[in-house]
C-alpha positions in Angstrom: 2.6 -15.1 12.5 2.1 -12.9 9.8 4.1 -12.3 6.6 3.7 -9.9 3.9 4.8 -10.2 0.4 4.8 -6.9 -1.8 4.8 -6.8 -5.6 4.4 -4.5 -8.5 6.6 -1.8 -8.1 8.9 -0.4 -10.9 9.5 2.4 -13.2 6.9 4.3 -15.0 6.5 7.8 -16.6 4.5 10.8 -15.3 0.9 10.0 -15.9 1.0 6.2 -15.9 -0.3 3.7 -13.8 0.9 0.9 -11.8 -0.9 -1.7 -9.4 0.8 -2.9 -6.2 -0.4 -5.8 -4.3 0.4 -7.3 -0.8 -0.5 -11.0 -0.2 -1.0 -11.7 3.5 0.2 -15.0 5.0 -0.8 -15.5 8.5 -1.3 -18.8 10.4 -3.7 -17.5 12.9 -5.4 -14.6 14.3 -7.6 -12.1 12.1 -6.7 -8.6 10.3 -8.5 -5.8 11.4 -6.5 -3.3 9.7 -4.7 -2.9 6.2 -2.9 0.1 4.6 -0.1 1.3 2.3 2.3 3.9 3.4 5.1 5.4 1.5 8.8 6.6 2.4 11.6 9.0 0.6 14.9 9.5 2.1 14.9 12.6 4.6 11.2 12.0 5.3 9.0 9.9 7.7 6.8 7.4 6.4 3.3 8.5 5.2 0.2 7.0 5.2 -1.1 6.8 1.4 -4.1 4.9 2.0 -5.8 2.6 4.7 -8.8 0.3 5.0 -10.3 -0.8 8.1 -13.1 -2.5 10.0 -16.5 -1.7 8.7 -15.2 -0.8 5.2 -13.4 2.4 6.5 -11.3 3.9 3.7 -9.1 6.7 4.0 -6.7 8.3 1.5 -3.6 11.1 1.9 -5.1 14.3 0.1 -2.1 14.0 -2.3 -3.5 10.9 -3.7 -7.1 11.2 -3.6 -8.8 10.8 -7.1 -5.9 8.9 -8.3 -5.1 5.7 -5.9 -7.6 3.4 -5.2 -7.3 0.6 -2.3 -8.8 -2.5 -2.4 -8.8 -5.8 -0.6 -9.7 -9.2 -1.4 -10.4 -11.1 1.5 -11.0 -14.3 -0.1 -7.4 -14.5 -1.4 -5.8 -12.3 1.3 -4.7 -9.7 -0.9 -4.3 -5.9 -0.5 -4.3 -3.8 -3.7 -3.5 0.0 -4.5 -4.2 1.3 -8.0 -2.2 4.0 -8.7 -3.2 6.2 -11.9 -2.1 9.5 -13.1 1.3 9.0 -11.4 3.2 12.2 -10.6 6.9 12.4 -10.0 6.3 13.0 -6.4 4.8 9.6 -6.2 8.2 8.3 -6.4 9.0 6.5 -3.0 9.5 2.9 -1.3 5.7 1.7 -0.9 5.0 -0.6 2.3 2.2 -2.6 3.3 1.0 -2.4 6.9 -1.6 -4.7 8.4 -2.5 -5.4 11.9 -3.6 -8.3 13.6 -5.2 -7.2 17.1 -2.8 -4.7 18.0 0.2 -5.9 16.6 1.5 -4.3 13.3 3.3 -6.2 10.7 5.3 -4.2 7.8 6.2 -5.6 4.4 9.8 -5.2 3.0 8.7 -2.5 0.7 8.6 -2.1 -3.0 10.2 0.5 -5.1 8.0 2.9 -7.2 10.0 5.5 -9.5 7.9 7.9 -11.7 10.2 9.4 -14.5 9.3 12.9 -15.7 
C-alpha cells in the first residue's frame, strides 16, 4: 500500500514562489514514477512535471524555466519548487506515484496566485 501526503499550497502574489512536497508512505513495493499534476474547474487534470526511472524529467511547456521537480529518495519525498508564479498557475496540485503499474494519487493541495 502507498499513501501520499501533500503540503505547501497556499496563497501567493504573482511573481512569488511556493514549494510543494509529497511524502510517500509505502509498506511494500518500489516507486518507479513520480509526478505533479494540477486541475482547474472545467479542465482536465494536466501534467506539470514528472520524474521517472533513469532520472527522466519532463515539464509542461507552461512551467519550464519556472518550476523544478526533485525527489529525495532517502526520505521518500517529492518536491515541486514553483518560482515566478502566474495567475494561471492557480489550481489544485496533485502528487501521483506509481508502484509497478498501479497509480496512487494524493488528495491535492490548493495553490492560489493573486494578481
